[in-house]
RODO-2510 file (C-alpha; in nm, 4 decimals, decimal comma):
residues 349
     n   res          X          Y          Z
     1     m     0,0157    -0,0417    -0,0023
     2     r     0,1560     0,3178    -0,1161
     3     m     0,2217     0,5876     0,1523
     4     c    -0,0576     0,9153     0,1598
     5     s     0,0282     1,2460     0,1055
     6     l    -0,0406     1,3825     0,3954
     7     e     0,1321     1,0928     0,6084
     8     y     0,4449     1,1221     0,4050
     9     t     0,4730     1,5852     0,4406
    10     w     0,4223     1,5726     0,7747
    11     y     0,4052     1,1765     0,9222
    12     s     0,0952     1,3451     1,0425
    13     v    -0,2220     1,0225     1,1946
    14     c    -0,4611     0,9687     0,8376
    15     l    -0,6572     0,7471     0,8331
    16     s    -0,5091     0,4874     0,6416
    17     h    -0,2633     0,5103     0,8723
    18     l    -0,4958     0,3928     1,2061
    19     l    -0,5449     0,1094     0,9221
    20     r    -0,2326    -0,0622     0,8554
    21     r    -0,1115    -0,0024     1,2437
    22     a    -0,4234    -0,1311     1,4043
    23     e    -0,3721    -0,4600     1,1208
    24     r    -0,0943    -0,5379     1,3632
    25     a    -0,0658    -0,3675     1,7224
    26     s    -0,1007    -0,0450     1,8563
    27     l    -0,0416     0,2922     1,7497
    28     y     0,2113     0,4566     2,0171
    29     c     0,2404     0,8125     2,1321
    30     q     0,5902     0,8092     2,0222
    31     e     0,5334     0,6904     1,6943
    32     v     0,4061     1,0269     1,5954
    33     d     0,6128     1,3431     1,5654
    34     p     0,6202     1,5444     1,9165
    35     f     0,5184     1,8606     1,6933
    36     w     0,1412     1,6813     1,7015
    37     y     0,0875     1,5631     2,0024
    38     r     0,1921     1,8467     2,2060
    39     l     0,0377     2,0611     1,9942
    40     a    -0,1623     2,3124     2,2291
    41     i    -0,4794     2,3489     2,1426
    42     g    -0,7037     2,6791     2,2970
    43     d    -0,5818     2,7368     2,6147
    44     g    -0,3574     2,4480     2,6504
    45     t    -0,5988     2,2898     2,9827
    46     d    -0,6975     1,9697     2,7944
    47     s    -0,3992     1,8942     2,6567
    48     a    -0,4312     1,4470     2,6947
    49     e    -0,1088     1,3026     2,8910
    50     i     0,1229     1,1434     2,7283
    51     l     0,1995     0,8086     2,8305
    52     s     0,5641     0,5883     2,7896
    53     e     0,4935     0,2387     2,5423
    54     r     0,5415     0,0926     2,8954
    55     d     0,2480     0,2312     3,0538
    56     q    -0,0114     0,1869     2,7536
    57     d     0,1048    -0,1619     2,6938
    58     r    -0,0282    -0,1986     3,1077
    59     q    -0,2986    -0,0040     3,0737
    60     f    -0,4029    -0,2054     2,7402
    61     f    -0,3440    -0,5325     2,9895
    62     m    -0,5765    -0,3980     3,2356
    63     s    -0,8727    -0,3390     3,0201
    64     l    -0,8582    -0,6721     2,8270
    65     v    -0,8590    -0,8559     3,2005
    66     t    -1,1214    -0,6671     3,3203
    67     e    -1,2976    -0,7975     2,9695
    68     v    -1,1970    -1,1635     2,9712
    69     q    -1,3095    -1,1540     3,3448
    70     a    -1,6504    -1,0907     3,2348
    71     r    -1,7115    -1,3041     3,0250
    72     d    -1,7343    -1,6983     2,9977
    73     p    -1,5111    -1,9016     3,2588
    74     a    -1,4000    -2,1640     2,9408
    75     i    -1,2776    -1,8557     2,7923
    76     m    -1,1139    -1,6900     3,1449
    77     r    -0,9521    -2,0822     3,1169
    78     s    -0,8551    -2,0649     2,7278
    79     v    -0,6891    -1,7186     2,7786
    80     s    -0,4838    -1,8053     3,1314
    81     r    -0,3582    -2,1520     2,9057
    82     v    -0,2065    -1,9082     2,6963
    83     l    -0,0382    -1,7217     2,9084
    84     q     0,0434    -1,9870     3,0651
    85     l     0,2710    -2,1068     2,8080
    86     e     0,4082    -1,7407     2,7396
    87     l     0,4953    -1,7024     3,1213
    88     y     0,6735    -2,0773     3,1147
    89     p     0,7934    -2,2158     2,7482
    90     d     0,9412    -2,4840     2,8978
    91     r     0,6193    -2,6680     3,0072
    92     r     0,5006    -2,6512     2,6120
    93     s     0,6364    -3,0425     2,6062
    94     f     0,4815    -3,1612     2,9046
    95     e     0,2702    -3,4264     2,7259
    96     e    -0,0208    -3,6841     2,8810
    97     p     0,1142    -3,9646     3,0143
    98     e     0,0631    -4,3087     2,8300
    99     v    -0,2249    -4,5365     2,8659
   100     n    -0,1551    -4,8220     3,0854
   101     a    -0,3187    -5,1254     2,9135
   102     t    -0,1839    -5,3757     3,0520
   103     s    -0,3727    -5,3355     3,4371
   104     k    -0,6647    -5,5468     3,5183
   105     g    -0,9432    -5,4295     3,6808
   106     r    -0,9135    -5,0909     3,9341
   107     g    -0,6690    -5,3133     4,1698
   108     k    -0,5329    -5,1920     4,4930
   109     l    -0,4989    -4,8446     4,5949
   110     n    -0,2697    -4,6824     4,3086
   111     k    -0,1555    -5,0308     4,1074
   112     g    -0,5123    -5,0293     3,9770
   113     l    -0,4501    -4,6652     3,7542
   114     r    -0,5455    -4,6813     3,3653
   115     r    -0,2469    -4,4659     3,2575
   116     n     0,1780    -4,4588     3,4343
   117     k     0,2059    -4,2473     3,6106
   118     s     0,3273    -3,8929     3,5619
   119     g     0,6830    -3,7354     3,6040
   120     f     0,4997    -3,5376     4,0051
   121     e     0,3074    -3,8359     4,0663
   122     h     0,6796    -4,0330     4,0479
   123     v     0,8278    -3,7529     4,2019
   124     m     0,6139    -3,4853     4,4231
   125     g     0,3882    -3,7036     4,4749
   126     k     0,5133    -3,9871     4,7313
   127     s     0,2887    -4,1249     5,0041
   128     t     0,2334    -4,4695     5,1724
   129     s    -0,0512    -4,6281     5,2723
   130     s    -0,0776    -4,4505     5,5714
   131     g    -0,0929    -4,1281     5,4546
   132     k     0,2110    -3,9681     5,5303
   133     s     0,3784    -3,7575     5,3128
   134     s     0,7218    -3,8714     5,1773
   135     a     0,9217    -3,5919     5,3876
   136     a     0,7704    -3,8040     5,7287
   137     t     0,9183    -4,1088     5,5385
   138     g     1,2665    -4,0088     5,5327
   139     w     1,4932    -4,1076     5,7473
   140     r     1,7937    -4,3704     5,7389
   141     f     1,8719    -4,5412     6,0072
   142     d     2,0669    -4,8030     5,8368
   143     m     2,4386    -4,6561     5,9288
   144     e     2,6813    -4,8070     5,7138
   145     r     2,5122    -4,5950     5,4655
   146     f     2,5357    -4,2743     5,6280
   147     p     2,7900    -4,0321     5,4026
   148     y     2,8055    -3,7978     5,6360
   149     f     2,9194    -3,9608     5,9465
   150     h     3,2430    -3,9018     5,9413
   151     r     3,2582    -3,5296     5,9430
   152     l     3,0105    -3,4708     6,2214
   153     p     3,1848    -3,4153     6,5482
   154     l     3,3615    -3,6968     6,7080
   155     t     3,2408    -3,6694     7,0176
   156     i     2,8600    -3,7065     6,8997
   157     q     2,9236    -4,0177     6,6353
   158     e     2,8834    -4,3230     6,8908
   159     h     2,5403    -4,1683     6,9754
   160     i     2,3650    -4,1499     6,6384
   161     e     2,1499    -4,3339     6,5460
   162     g     1,9344    -4,1783     6,2156
   163     w     1,9392    -3,9147     5,9896
   164     l     1,7026    -3,7444     5,7890
   165     d     1,8024    -3,5657     5,5019
   166     v     1,5630    -3,3040     5,3694
   167     v     1,5468    -3,1629     5,0283
   168     a     1,8617    -2,8739     4,9109
   169     d     1,6751    -2,6743     4,7984
   170     g     1,8387    -2,3015     5,0546
   171     n     1,5841    -2,3567     5,2694
   172     c     1,7131    -2,7168     5,4422
   173     g     1,7329    -2,5646     5,7947
   174     f     1,4105    -2,4071     5,7740
   175     r     1,3075    -2,7620     5,6468
   176     c     1,4828    -2,9454     5,8875
   177     v     1,2758    -2,7603     6,1721
   178     a     0,9449    -2,8268     6,0343
   179     d     1,0010    -3,1635     5,9792
   180     a     1,0183    -3,1568     6,3766
   181     f     0,7622    -2,8921     6,4802
   182     c     0,5508    -2,8972     6,2013
   183     s     0,4267    -3,2323     6,0534
   184     g     0,7014    -3,2575     5,7802
   185     q     0,9808    -3,0509     5,5759
   186     d     0,7531    -2,8801     5,2881
   187     n     0,6071    -2,6848     5,6220
   188     w     0,9132    -2,4859     5,5620
   189     d     0,7690    -2,1763     5,4983
   190     i     0,5392    -2,1784     5,8121
   191     v     0,8474    -2,2108     6,0004
   192     r     0,9519    -1,8502     5,8363
   193     r     0,7165    -1,6852     5,9164
   194     t     0,6505    -1,8365     6,2816
   195     t     1,0247    -1,7222     6,2665
   196     v     0,9906    -1,3608     6,1690
   197     s     0,6877    -1,2815     6,3774
   198     e     0,8637    -1,4159     6,6736
   199     l     1,1412    -1,1029     6,5664
   200     h     0,8761    -0,8976     6,4804
   201     q     0,6388    -0,9217     6,8530
   202     n     0,9805    -1,0263     7,0570
   203     g     1,2298    -0,8039     6,8735
   204     p     1,4192    -0,6683     7,1805
   205     l     1,4883    -1,0008     7,3197
   206     f     1,7156    -1,0686     7,0307
   207     h     1,9081    -0,7437     7,0488
   208     w     2,2276    -0,9313     7,1867
   209     i     2,1922    -1,1490     6,8941
   210     y     2,1156    -0,9512     6,5643
   211     g     2,2066    -0,5935     6,7070
   212     d     2,1137    -0,2943     6,4166
   213     d     2,1129    -0,5468     6,1706
   214     l     1,7263    -0,7184     6,3187
   215     n     1,5287    -0,5638     5,9771
   216     e     1,8280    -0,6768     5,7476
   217     a     1,7747    -1,0372     5,9323
   218     i     1,3458    -1,0597     5,8944
   219     t     1,3950    -0,9981     5,5205
   220     r     1,6562    -1,2148     5,5018
   221     i     1,3757    -1,5155     5,6715
   222     t     1,1563    -1,3739     5,5060
   223     w     1,0996    -1,6184     5,1468
   224     e     0,7508    -1,7138     5,0110
   225     g     0,9526    -1,8566     4,6934
   226     e     1,0951    -2,2627     4,6309
   227     r     1,4268    -2,2858     4,6272
   228     c     1,6231    -1,9675     4,7158
   229     g     1,9758    -1,8179     4,7045
   230     e     2,2387    -1,7494     4,9930
   231     e     2,0799    -1,4290     5,0677
   232     h     1,7715    -1,5997     5,2571
   233     y     2,0057    -1,8854     5,3813
   234     m     1,8938    -1,9739     5,7539
   235     e     2,1741    -1,8552     5,9870
   236     v     2,3206    -2,0258     6,2912
   237     l     2,3828    -1,9871     6,5317
   238     a     2,1358    -1,6561     6,5071
   239     d     1,8200    -1,7944     6,3340
   240     l     1,7929    -2,1105     6,6172
   241     y     1,7657    -1,8766     6,8887
   242     p     1,4256    -1,7039     6,7635
   243     i     1,2805    -2,0688     6,6280
   244     a     1,3941    -2,2546     7,0140
   245     n     1,1690    -1,9598     7,1629
   246     h     0,8391    -1,9721     6,9023
   247     y     0,8313    -2,3534     6,9753
   248     r     0,9545    -2,3724     7,3524
   249     c     1,2176    -2,6095     7,2330
   250     t     1,5757    -2,6803     7,3224
   251     i     1,8154    -2,7119     6,9873
   252     f     2,0784    -2,9009     6,9781
   253     f     2,3223    -2,8391     6,6634
   254     f     2,6831    -2,9738     6,5431
   255     g     2,9144    -2,8449     6,3442
   256     l     3,1493    -3,0441     6,1380
   257     n     3,5348    -3,1488     6,2836
   258     g     3,8006    -2,9030     6,2226
   259     r     3,7069    -2,5974     6,0700
   260     f     3,3395    -2,6244     6,1202
   261     g     3,3890    -2,7029     6,4231
   262     m     3,1136    -2,4892     6,6021
   263     s     2,8352    -2,6808     6,7963
   264     a     2,6186    -2,5686     7,1049
   265     t     2,3173    -2,6070     7,2966
   266     i     2,0573    -2,3087     7,1948
   267     l     1,8073    -2,2396     7,4310
   268     p     1,4863    -2,0164     7,4236
   269     v     1,5646    -1,6821     7,6107
   270     d     1,1853    -1,6497     7,7844
   271     v     0,9058    -1,8619     7,7808
   272     g     0,6206    -1,6132     7,8993
   273     g     0,6413    -1,7345     8,2676
   274     r     0,6802    -2,0514     8,3280
   275     n     0,8614    -2,2666     8,4796
   276     a     0,8349    -2,6261     8,3162
   277     l     1,1403    -2,7686     8,1385
   278     p     1,1872    -2,8920     7,8144
   279     q     0,9156    -3,0811     7,6136
   280     r     1,1045    -3,0987     7,2544
   281     e     1,4175    -3,1032     7,1179
   282     l     1,6073    -3,1357     6,7963
   283     a     1,8939    -3,1986     6,6945
   284     i     2,1126    -3,0560     6,3042
   285     a     2,4199    -3,0648     6,1924
   286     h     2,5833    -2,8382     5,9180
   287     l     2,7685    -3,0105     5,6178
   288     g     3,0402    -2,7185     5,6064
   289     s     3,1186    -2,6604     5,2691
   290     y     2,7963    -2,9055     5,1026
   291     k     2,5548    -2,5881     5,2713
   292     h     2,3538    -2,7832     5,3687
   293     f     2,1950    -2,8730     5,6630
   294     i     2,0476    -3,2392     5,7653
   295     r     1,8191    -3,3466     6,1035
   296     l     1,9856    -3,6094     6,3355
   297     q     1,7980    -3,8913     6,5537
   298     l     2,0257    -3,9558     6,8486
   299     k     2,0359    -4,1821     7,1854
   300     q     1,8622    -4,0654     7,5199
   301     g     2,0761    -3,8834     7,6986
   302     h     2,3412    -3,8457     7,4538
   303     p     2,5954    -3,5874     7,5804
   304     v     2,5342    -3,2359     7,4486
   305     p     2,7790    -2,9081     7,3498
   306     q     2,8232    -2,6750     7,5705
   307     i     2,5593    -2,3454     7,6062
   308     p     2,6610    -2,0168     7,4649
   309     p     2,8004    -1,8161     7,7375
   310     p     2,5698    -1,4310     7,6166
   311     w     2,2617    -1,6388     7,6287
   312     f     2,3203    -1,6743     8,0675
   313     r     2,3504    -1,3156     8,0597
   314     v     2,0281    -1,2328     7,9018
   315     a     1,7617    -1,5150     8,0004
   316     s     1,4906    -1,4687     8,1722
   317     q     1,4707    -1,6588     8,4705
   318     n     1,1732    -1,8991     8,3903
   319     v     1,4088    -2,0923     8,1489
   320     l     1,7322    -2,0573     8,3803
   321     s     1,6869    -2,3946     8,4975
   322     w     1,6448    -2,5432     8,1876
   323     a     2,0481    -2,5022     8,2069
   324     q     2,0744    -2,6545     8,4998
   325     h     1,8814    -2,9586     8,3558
   326     y     2,1867    -3,0437     8,0362
   327     s     2,4335    -2,9691     8,3219
   328     r     2,5584    -3,2517     8,3021
   329     r     2,4897    -3,3899     7,9348
   330     t     2,6932    -3,1024     7,8642
   331     q     2,9988    -3,1642     8,1526
   332     r     2,9596    -3,5984     7,9390
   333     w     3,0230    -3,3361     7,6420
   334     d     3,3663    -3,1463     7,7926
   335     s     3,5125    -3,4686     7,9272
   336     s     3,4506    -3,6227     7,5423
   337     s     3,5220    -3,4229     7,2701
   338     t     3,8406    -3,3187     7,0847
   339     s     3,7610    -3,0074     6,8969
   340     t     3,7155    -2,6582     7,0806
   341     t     3,3354    -2,5564     7,0998
   342     r     3,3045    -2,1687     6,8607
   343     t     2,9958    -1,9606     6,9282
   344     t     3,0490    -1,7178     6,6935
   345     t     2,7750    -1,6425     6,4348
   346     t     2,8413    -1,7713     6,0846
   347     t     2,6271    -1,7744     5,7539
   348     i     2,5227    -2,0884     5,6199
   349     d     2,3434    -2,2818     5,4869
***
């Protein structure tokens, strides 16, 4: 189509230009000569606001969203699928599972499926006959196959009965806590939220740990996605204190032999006026350069590492009896330990 003389001479928006543009996309203000869209008519008080291309696109998109929401649900689902494929092109290759033609009748439980299991059912949807999630059935007790056994402190090695290797997605420290107190490691996001809530409500209790970096700690712990980077890792020993305080529990933290030899017993700072002794205990270990936490199951009455000295200066009277409760077990740790206990805070996951 030949360009009309008006558009060719003045780059003005004639009807033919609008029609051609409508066939392809939208017409942006930046495509019109500034002389025309800045031209003041009359006193200029009614001049239209010139939006950027991005703002125009956003405005146009939101008008479509409003229109789609008012349409039939089938149209909404169809548009949603189109948007999902545009946002996640890697999902275009997903296919329905093939039909399982070898099954006979309904069968028992999942054995009678008329199709092969999907990848989600194989990997993410595993379950036992009791209905427990895979996170609750991941304990291992075959110690001869424990790959991290010799990386843990010598003092505790003979007391290990089992281990749980949680998912290594950057949330592993919070997964260990969730497995103990929140019905499974997949509820790690609950632990993050409750820890943030504890810091918001009782910030002054933890000033001795975080100092002026309390807000930065809240930002780091806050995470609602899936896999995260180091900027959202659990920080030990610091983050273990608000966790112990919220869940009213004792946390035994074990570092590695050698350079990562830090181990400590973490107690609540204040349990709200109650003098009851601890009812729940959690043992976790960090694997150093692997940047990964695991949960441990230990023998009853195992030795425990020392309580960091700063805790005694800030702990309320209602929890000082907890330290006395563990005194004999900390003495056993000291008498058999061959590594030096450190209590400095290190950022790891």
